[in-house]
Every structure is written in C-alpha cells, then in structure tokens.
C-alpha positions in Angstrom: -49.6 371.1 64.2 -51.2 372.2 60.8 -51.9 368.6 60.0 -53.8 368.2 63.3 -55.8 371.3 62.8 -56.4 371.3 59.1 -56.6 367.5 58.3 -57.6 365.5 61.4 -59.7 367.7 63.6 -62.4 368.5 61.0 -63.1 364.9 60.6 -63.2 364.1 64.4 -65.2 367.4 65.0 -68.0 365.9 62.8 -67.8 362.7 64.8 -67.8 364.7 68.1 -70.8 366.8 67.0 -72.7 363.5 66.4 -71.6 362.3 69.9 -72.6 365.6 71.6 -75.9 365.7 69.9 -76.7 362.2 71.0 -75.6 362.9 74.6 -77.7 366.0 74.7 -80.8 364.1 73.6 -81.0 366.1 70.3 -80.1 363.0 68.4 -82.1 360.1 69.7 -81.2 356.4 69.1 -83.9 356.1 66.5 -82.5 358.9 64.5 -78.9 357.6 64.9 -80.0 354.1 63.5 -81.9 355.8 60.7 -79.0 358.0 59.6 -76.6 355.1 59.7 -79.0 352.9 57.8 -79.2 355.6 55.1 -75.5 355.9 55.0 -74.7 352.1 55.0 -77.5 351.0 52.7 -77.8 353.9 50.2 -75.2 356.5 50.4 -71.9 354.6 50.9 -72.8 352.0 48.3 -73.6 354.8 45.8 -70.2 356.5 46.6 -68.3 353.2 46.2 -70.2 352.3 43.0 -69.3 355.7 41.3 -65.6 355.6 42.6 -64.9 352.0 41.6 -66.7 352.2 38.2 -64.3 355.0 37.3 -61.1 353.6 38.8 -58.2 352.7 36.7 -58.1 349.1 37.8 -54.7 348.4 36.0 -53.0 351.1 37.8 -54.7 350.9 41.2 -54.8 347.1 41.7 -51.1 346.6 42.6 -49.8 343.4 44.2 -47.3 345.4 46.3 -50.0 347.8 47.5 -52.3 344.8 48.6 -49.4 342.7 50.1 -48.2 345.7 52.2 -51.6 346.5 53.6 -52.9 342.9 54.1 -49.7 341.3 55.5 -49.9 343.9 58.1 -53.7 343.4 58.6 -53.5 339.6 59.0 -50.4 339.8 61.2 -52.5 341.8 63.5 -55.4 339.4 63.2 -53.2 336.4 64.1 -51.4 338.1 67.0 -54.7 339.3 68.3 -56.2 335.8 68.4 -53.0 334.5 69.9 -53.0 337.3 72.5 -56.6 336.8 73.4 -56.0 333.1 74.0 -53.0 333.8 76.2 -55.2 336.2 78.2 -57.6 333.1 78.8 -60.4 334.1 76.4 -62.2 331.2 74.7 -61.7 330.5 71.0 -64.8 332.3 69.7 -63.9 335.4 71.9 -60.4 335.3 70.5 -61.6 335.4 66.9 -63.8 338.4 67.5 -61.0 340.2 69.3 -58.6 339.4 66.5 -61.2 340.7 63.9 -61.2 344.0 65.8 -57.4 344.1 65.2 -58.0 343.3 61.6 -60.8 345.5 60.4 -59.6 349.1 60.1 -62.1 351.8 59.3 -61.0 352.2 55.7 -63.9 354.2 54.3 -65.4 356.5 57.1 -62.0 357.6 58.4 -59.3 356.5 55.8 -61.0 358.3 52.8 -61.7 361.7 54.4 -58.3 361.8 56.2 -56.5 361.0 53.0 -58.5 363.4 51.0 -58.0 366.3 53.4 -54.3 365.6 53.6 -53.5 365.0 49.9 -56.5 365.9 47.8 -59.2 364.0 46.0 -56.9 362.8 43.3 -54.9 360.8 45.9 -57.7 358.3 46.6 -57.3 355.6 43.9 -55.2 353.4 46.1 -57.7 353.9 48.9 -60.5 352.7 46.8 -58.5 349.8 45.5 -58.0 348.6 49.1 -61.7 349.2 49.9 -62.8 347.2 46.9 -61.2 344.1 48.4 -61.3 345.0 52.1 -64.8 344.0 53.3 -65.2 340.8 51.1 -61.7 339.6 52.1 -61.8 340.4 55.7 -65.4 339.2 56.3 -64.5 335.9 54.5 -61.5 335.4 56.8 -63.4 336.4 60.0 -66.6 334.4 59.3 -64.7 331.3 58.0 -62.5 331.2 61.1 -65.4 331.9 63.5 -67.6 329.2 62.0 -64.8 326.7 62.1 -64.0 327.6 65.8 -67.7 327.4 66.8 -68.1 324.0 64.9 -64.9 322.5 66.5 -65.5 318.8 66.9 -68.5 318.8 64.6 -68.6 317.7 61.0 -69.3 321.0 59.2 -69.7 320.3 55.5 -67.5 322.5 53.3 -70.5 323.4 51.2 -72.5 324.6 54.2 -69.6 326.6 55.4 -69.1 328.2 51.9 -72.8 329.2 51.7 -72.7 330.8 55.1 -69.7 332.9 54.3 -71.0 333.9 50.8 -74.4 334.7 52.2 -72.8 336.9 54.9 -70.5 338.8 52.6 -73.0 339.4 49.8 -75.7 340.6 52.2 -73.5 343.6 52.8 -74.7 346.7 50.8 -71.2 348.0 50.5 -70.0 344.7 48.9 -73.0 345.0 46.5 -71.9 348.6 45.6 -68.4 347.5 45.1 -69.3 344.5 42.8 -71.7 346.6 40.8 -69.0 349.3 40.2 -66.5 346.5 39.2 -69.0 345.1 36.7 -69.6 348.5 35.1 -65.8 349.2 35.1 -64.8 345.9 33.6 -67.7 345.9 31.0 -67.0 349.5 29.8 -70.7 350.3 29.9 -71.3 354.1 30.5 -73.5 355.3 33.3 -76.1 357.6 31.9 -75.7 361.2 33.0 -79.1 361.4 34.8 -78.3 358.2 36.9 -74.7 359.4 37.5 -76.0 362.8 38.7 -78.5 361.2 41.2 -75.8 358.8 42.5 -73.4 361.7 43.0 -76.0 363.5 45.1 -76.6 360.5 47.3 -73.0 359.4 47.4 -71.9 362.9 48.3 -73.8 362.6 51.6 -72.1 359.4 52.5 -69.0 360.6 54.4 -70.5 363.5 56.4 -73.6 361.6 57.4 -71.8 358.5 58.3 -69.2 360.4 60.4 -72.1 362.2 62.2 -74.0 359.0 62.7 -70.7 357.3 63.9 -70.5 359.9 66.7 -74.0 358.9 67.8 -73.2 355.2 67.7 -70.0 355.7 69.7 -72.1 357.5 72.4 -73.6 354.1 73.3 -70.3 352.5 74.2 -68.6 352.7 77.5 -65.0 351.5 78.2 -65.5 348.2 80.1 -64.3 344.7 80.0 -60.8 343.2 80.0 -58.5 346.1 79.9 -55.5 344.1 78.7 -57.5 342.8 75.7 -58.7 346.3 74.9 -55.1 347.7 75.1 -53.9 344.9 72.9 -56.5 345.7 70.2 -55.6 349.4 70.3 -51.9 348.6 70.1 -52.1 346.1 67.2 -54.6 348.2 65.1 -53.0 351.5 65.5 -49.3 350.7 65.9 -48.4 347.4 64.5 -50.6 347.4 61.3 -49.5 350.8 59.9 -45.8 350.1 61.0 -45.7 346.9 59.1 -47.4 348.5 56.1 -44.9 351.3 56.1 -41.9 348.9 56.5 -43.1 346.5 53.7 -44.0 349.4 51.4 -40.8 351.2 51.7 -38.3 348.3 52.1 -39.8 345.3 50.3 -42.4 346.4 47.6 -41.2 349.9 46.7 -44.6 351.6 46.7 -45.1 354.9 45.0 -45.6 357.8 47.3 -49.3 357.9 46.5 -49.6 354.2 47.2 -47.6 354.4 50.5 -49.8 357.3 51.7 -53.0 355.5 51.1 -51.9 352.1 52.4 -50.3 353.4 55.7 -53.1 355.9 56.5 -55.7 353.3 55.9 -53.8 350.8 58.1 -53.5 353.5 60.8 -57.2 354.0 61.1 -59.1 352.7 64.3 -61.2 349.5 64.1 -64.5 350.3 62.3 -68.0 349.8 64.0 -68.2 346.6 61.9 -65.7 345.1 64.3 -68.3 345.5 67.1 -71.2 344.4 64.8 -69.2 341.2 64.0 -68.7 340.5 67.7 -72.5 341.4 68.5 -73.6 339.1 65.7 -71.9 336.1 67.2 -72.6 337.2 70.8 -68.9 337.1 72.0 -66.4 339.6 73.2 -68.9 342.4 72.7 -67.6 344.6 75.6 -64.0 344.3 74.4 -64.9 345.2 70.8 -67.0 348.1 71.7 -64.6 349.5 74.0 -61.7 349.0 71.6 -63.6 350.8 68.9 -64.4 353.7 71.1 -60.8 354.1 72.6 -59.0 353.4 69.4 -61.0 356.1 67.7 -60.0 358.6 70.3 -56.3 357.5 70.4 -56.1 357.5 66.6 -56.1 361.3 66.5 -52.6 361.1 67.8 -51.3 358.2 65.8 -52.7 359.7 62.5 -50.9 362.9 63.3 -47.7 360.9 63.7 -48.0 359.1 60.4 -48.8 362.4 58.5 -45.5 363.6 59.6 -43.7 360.5 58.7 -45.2 360.0 55.2 -43.5 361.9 52.4 
C-alpha cells in the first residue's frame, strides 16, 4: 500500500489535476497545447541533454539491458500487428495499433515513478533506454508504415531512408539526446551559466508535462474496437514488462538497478506519441487514443504490482 500512496499516486494526481482543470474549463485547449509545446520542445530536451551529457555511457549502455527491454518491446509490436490483422484491421491500421503496443511512456511516467521509488541515483539505466527509445522505435514504426502504405509500389530505398531520418530528427527530444551524446563523447564541459539555465528549464519538464498530459487525455473518449483496445492494454502493460523481467532475471543477469529501470519502463502505458503516430498517418486513431487513456488508468495497478515484485 505504501508504494501506491507514496510512489504512484503523486504522479497520477498531477495528471488527474490537469485532467480536472481541463474538464472544469480552467485549462482550455490552447493552454494545454501551449504547455505541452513548452514541455516537448524546450523543457524535456533540456532535461535529456543534461542527463545524457553526464551519463556514464560505458556503465549505462549495457547489451543485456537493451536486449531485455527491446525484445519485449518488439515482441509486443509484432503480436500487436498480428492481432490487429486477425481482428480484420487493414495493414496500415495494424502497424499503428502495433506501435501503440511498442511505445511505452518511458520519460513522463517511467522517470518520475522510478525516481520516487528508488531515488534520483537510480535513473542511469532509464536514461540509457530513453537515449535509444525514440530514435529506434520511430525508425521501426515509420519504416514499416511506409513500406505497408507503399505496398505494390516501387519505393526507392533512398526516399524511404530520407523520410525516416527526417521524421526522427524533427523530434526535439531526439535532438536533445543527440546533443547530450555529443557533449558526453567529446568531453567538452558545459559552462556553469548555461548549465544553470538548462537546469531551471529542465526541472520544469516532468511536472509541466504530466499536468499537460492530463489535459491531453481529457480530449480522448474510449471508443472504437474494444477487442483491439484490450489487446493493446494487455500487450503493453502485461507482456512487455513480463518478458523484460524474465529476460533480465533468467537470461541476461541484470543488476538490481538495471532490472528495476528496465521493467518499470516496460510497465508504463503507451505514451501520447502512440496516438500522434496514428493521427499523423490518419489510421486507427480511435483505437490508439482509447488505448492510451485506458492503459494509463489501468497502469496504476500494474505498476503497483511490479513495485512489489522487483527487488
């Protein structure tokens, strides 16, 4: 019970406050969009830049850590696509539904839950996963979607590569990650005045994004194919963390810290990016939006479960 009250509820109360403010009309759509824009374009990239520029890459970038997390993620992706096809959804819909199974909310939920549970020193493995999360998963999702949409057409490999790279490197989060990696690898120091400014902006990232996320979720209403929605919730909240835990404990022998970060990140609900991906391509929008909303609510219970399972 302490894990629920002390670790999980504060995070979801901030989300709930944003939802309630939007519902009461105190947080109109324009304000929600502005806050999320600030968080996604400025605050989150600043946080990622600072965190990754100081990360011990040799210690954090571990093959077993990545394998445990991403085998689970891509298993959910593949099963989500297969399940959607078996439910009669067309190919492009199936890719978008699979992407919702794939893209866990590693930053806005994974970081604050892990930090509240185990402290700020427990986040190295989280940031190692985050550093590869968006570039890798967007590359997989966009490539498969473009190949599916161009089925039967002669899509040049160069054009496909340009589309994928343009989509990935137009993400401010990815740019913040890349800049942090460049500083880390080069060994160049960040001046104190710049670091101080980035700390102030980055410090606002998680609370503003969580509050804004509540306002965004207020726009969604559960509707669409109930079986597809249930499948996304099950694969993202049950299969992904279970596979990650199994691989981390039985195959790759992760350390306690690595296991905590990998499993908790895998246990997070699909992020809003899952809906934005579907919205961008104009497919499976209702299923993706409903899955993000319902999985976020259900994840309160599944996160509580994993906090009791993890050492």
